[in-house]
N, C-alpha and C positions, 0 to 999 in steps of 0.2 A: 481713390479712395474712400470719396464721398459720397453726397446723395447722387443719384441716378435721376431724379426728378422723374420717377416713376410715377407720383400721385397716388400709392396706396392709403399715404397718410390722410388723403383729403376725406377718405371715408370716416373717418375717426377723430379728426378735430374739431374739437367744441367750438373755437374760435371759427375756424370756416365753417361751420354750419349756421352761424351767424350772420357771418358776411358775405358768404361764397364768392371772397374774391382769393384767388391764389398766392397773393404775396401774402397773406395774414397766416396762410396754411405753414405747416414745416418745410413743405421745398422751397416755400418763397423766403421763410429766414436762412435756410441753410444756403442758399444761392448767395445771398448778401456777405452773411458771416464767415462761409467756408473763405472766402475770398481775403479776409482778414485775419483768418486763423494759421498760426504757423503748423499746426499739426497737418493740418491739409492744404500746406504749400504757399497759403497766404502771405500776408505781411500787415503788420500794424500800421506802417505807413501806406496804407492801400490809398487810392484816389477815392474809395468809400469808407470815411473815416467812421467811428463807431457814432458821434454826433449826430450823423444824417442818418444814419438807421435805426436810432433810438428810437423811433415812435411805432416802428413796426416789429424791432424784437423783440420789444416788452410785451409784447400779446401774447402771452404763454400764460397756461395754468400750471404746468408742471405737472399734468395729470399722465405724461408719459405713454400715453394711447398710441403716440406716433412710432415709438419705439417698439412694442410690439409687434404693429402690423408691419413696419419695416422689413424689406426682405434680407437687409444687410446689419439691421438692430440697432443704426444709428439714433444716437440721442441727442434730439434737438435741447433738451432740457438741460443734458452735460454742456452744450454748446453755447450756451446762453448762459451760464452761470459762469462760466470761463471769461467769457466777453466782460459781463458783469464785473467780476473780479480785476479785470486787465483796465476796466475802465468804470471807477467806485463814482457813484454819485450819492448825494446827502439823504436820500430815501434809503438805500442798502444799509446805512449807516444806523439810521433810527428806526429802521425794523429789526435790527439786531437788539435795539436798546429796549424795544416793547417786548422783543420776546425773552430779552435772559435777564431784563434787569429792571423791570416793571411790574411783570405778572400776578406779584398780590394785589395791584391797583388795578384790573381789568373789571373786577366785579364794581367798583366803584366807578369807573369810566361809562360801565352800563347804566348803573342809577342816574348819572349826571344828565346821560341821554334821554332817557326816559323822562326826565323833568323836562325837555325842552320841547313847547310847543311846537307841531309840524308846521304852523303859519311861518313861525319866525326863521324855519329851518332853510337855509341858499339852498339851491337845486345842486349847485357842487358839492356839498356836503350831506345830501339828502342818505345815500349808499353809504357814507361812511357811518353814520348817526345810526340807520338801522340796524350795523354789524354789529355796533356797540350798545346797542338796547339789545341784541342776541345772547349778550353776555349775561344779563339777567336770568335766571335758572327758572323756568316753570315750575309749578307746585306740584308737588309729588303725586304722581297718579296711584292708584291701585293695582299691582302687580296684576298681570291678567293672566300669568302662570306659576305655578307653583312646580319646581324641581329638587328631585332627588335623586342621588347615585343610589343604581342597585345596586352596586359594589363600592365600595373606597377604596381610594389606591394607598398603599403604604407609604406614608412619611416622604413622599416626595418632595425635595427641597426646589422650590419657586421663587422667583425676584420678580415682583409684579413692576412693570413698567407703566408706569401711567399716563405720561407726557405733561405737555405745559398746560392744557386747557381744562383738564380733570384736575390738575393741580390747583389751578389758580382758579378756576370757574365751575367745575363741577365734581366735588371731593364726594360727593354722594357714590359717583362711580366706583370710585376707589374703594369706597367703603362695601359696595354692593359686590365687588370682584372679589374682597378678602372673605365677604360670607360665602360667596360660592366656593372660594377654592378652598376653604377650611372645610367646607361641608363634605366636599368631596374627599378630605383627608391629608390635603398636599400641607407639606411643613411653609409655612412662611415665614421668608426673611426678611432683614429691614434693608427695604431698598430704596429707603426715602430721600439719599441722596443721589438718584440719578439726574440727570442735567436734562435738557432740552434734546430731543433723538438725532436733530440737526437738519432734518429734510427741509426744512424754510428756510434755514440759513446757506442752505446749499442753493437753492432756488433763487434766492437774493445774490449770490455771489460771495458770501460773506466765507471764504474758505478757510482763511486762518479761526474763525468762528466755529467753523463745523470742527475743525481739527481738534479743537479744546475740549468741546463737549464729546466728541467719539472717543478721546482717550479717557476719559474722565470716568465714562462709562462705562467701558473695557476696564480701567481698570478697577472699578467696584465690581464688576462681575467677577474677577482673577479674584481679589479678597475673600469676596463670596463664596468661595469654591467653586467658581462655574457650574450654576445653574440653572436649570431652565429659565428662561425671560419669559413671560407673559403678556402681551400687550393686548388690551381691546380697542386700540386704534390702527384702524388699516393702513395710515399713512406713518405711524412711527414704525408700527413692523416693515414698512416696507424702507424705511431709512434705515433702520438697526441692521435689517438685510445686507444692506449697501456698505457696512462696515468689511466685508470680505475683502474688498479693494484694497485696502492698507492691512492686512493679516497675511502672514504666510500660508499657505498651500492647508496646511494640516488643522493650525490655530481657525483658520478660515472657516472650514469644514464643520469644525466642532461649534463656532459660535452660530453657524447657520441652521445646525440641527437643535440648538439650544433655542433659539428664538421661535416662539408660537405662538399663534395665537390664542386668546382666551378660552374661546368659545372651544376650541381643538381638547382642553386638557378635560372639559364636563365630559368624561369618557360616560358612554351607557345612560345617557339620564333618562329617568322617568319622569313624564309632564303632566301636571293635572290642571286643568283651570281652575282661576281662582278668584275671577271676578266675571263682568262682562264684558268677554272680546269686542272687540266691532266686528261687524259684517266683512269692511273693507280696509284692511293695512297694506300699506303702500313700505314696499321695500326699495331704500336706494343703495345700490349696488356700488361701492368705494372704487374710483380707479386705480386705487394701488392694492386693491387685491386682488388685479388681473384675472387669470382664469381659474385662481385656486383661493376662493372665497371659504373659509370656513363657517360662517356664519348662516349663510342662507339655508344651507342644509337641513341644519337643526332647528331654523326658526319655522320654518316651511312646514316641519314636522310637529311643531309646537303649537303654528297658528294656521289653521285651516284655509282662512281666507287672503291670507300673505299673496300679493301681487308685487313682482318687480317692476318699478318704472322704468320705462324705455326711453328715458333721458339719458343726454352723456354728462360730462363732468358737471360738478354743481360750480365748479369756478372760484373756490375757494383761492387755491394757486397763490400761498404764502405772498410774497411781497405785491403780488398782482392787486392785494387788496389795496395796498396803498399806493402803489405806481398808477392804478389804473382801476377804482374800485367802481365806476359806473358800469365799464365792461364785466365786471367780476360779478355786481348784481344781475346784469342783462343775462349771465348763463346761469345765474341759479333760477330766473323766471324760465328760463328756456326749460332748463331741468325739470322743474317743476309741474311742466305742462304733460311730462309723461307722465301722469298718475289721472287715472281717472276722476272725472268730476264728483264722484260718492267718497272719494278717499279723504276722511277728514284725521288719520292718524299715519305718520309715516316715520319709519323706524331707521336705522343704519347701524353700520360697525365701524363708524369713522369719525373721530371728536370734530374733529374740522369741518364734516361734512354738514353735522349737526348742527353746526353754530349757523355755517353758511342759507343751509335753507329756511331756518329757523328767522333768519334775517329777511327772508323775502316772505315767508307766507303768509297766508290770507289769515284774520280773523278766526274764519273756522275750521285752520287745520294748525294741528301740532307737530312739530318732529323732536323725535326724540331719539336716544340712543336705545339699542334695545336690551343692556341693564336696566333701564329705568320701569321696565313692565315684564321682570321676571323677580319672582325670589328664591329661598332656600326654604322648600316646605317646612321644615321644624322650626323655620326664624319665627323670633315672637315679631 
């Protein structure tokens, strides 16, 4: 029932790409973890206890590339989440607090990190400090492209799922998303009570916290009359899609149909240049879009110089940022190597990817969400 050790995951795993060691790859993790997982016939009382394999098991970014490559569609990310849930660690509880309790303090943490002189930052804390600094927003840029609908929709109701990063550190993205949706004629509902999508809580093994936010979000959706739920973050959209696992077949089908990427609602757009568009623009494709990326086709039609980076996962990886920040940063730097040297502007459609790549970007490079570089043509 478990892993056949075929090795297909080696071709897509960003951790294996860094180390070239099979025990760090999904097949290596599964060889260890299936032996102590009851679902696969293992026992938690195995001679290989969790403490002995923690260092290997935690080397995962949760990108789920391995599941898409796996002939049996096994999720090593899910297996790790279950193992973490059965073997709680203080970092998991702290991550839960960081995500759900102190979000409004994220910008303050970033500003404090900006004040810290590089010379006094210990090496072990450097990547964490750079991550905190990325929470401080870049100055707004002049939009590159102005958009307008050729024909407006007729008052379709939409609830915007903004996600934790936008809500706490990039409110400008929320305002821009509202501007575009209203410009297209959608009726925006008050969805400010949406909680965290739960994806990063799942990866941390905080399954109780995941259940809480999932139920809160589903209940809000029902109370709003089951409208469309639009997200401009690939990771949030991916996590919302996973709610179908706890819904009935009928409700799950309706939920899955109603959860959409923001760009897919910008039907039949007409784009016109608004400012000097950079000649070389990089696009980082978020892992969680998989093969169904709604952003890239539209962006390529608006931005002729757009080139998709050849790198793998950016390494954001939820709790990986806390449990192994240096590995997370190494993955981000490896991902940045996939852009041409002349590329100075990089855009993406995932809030976490923006933060992660910005934390390792060189001074001459800027990383932004695609919402930063577009505007509604009629906007003042």
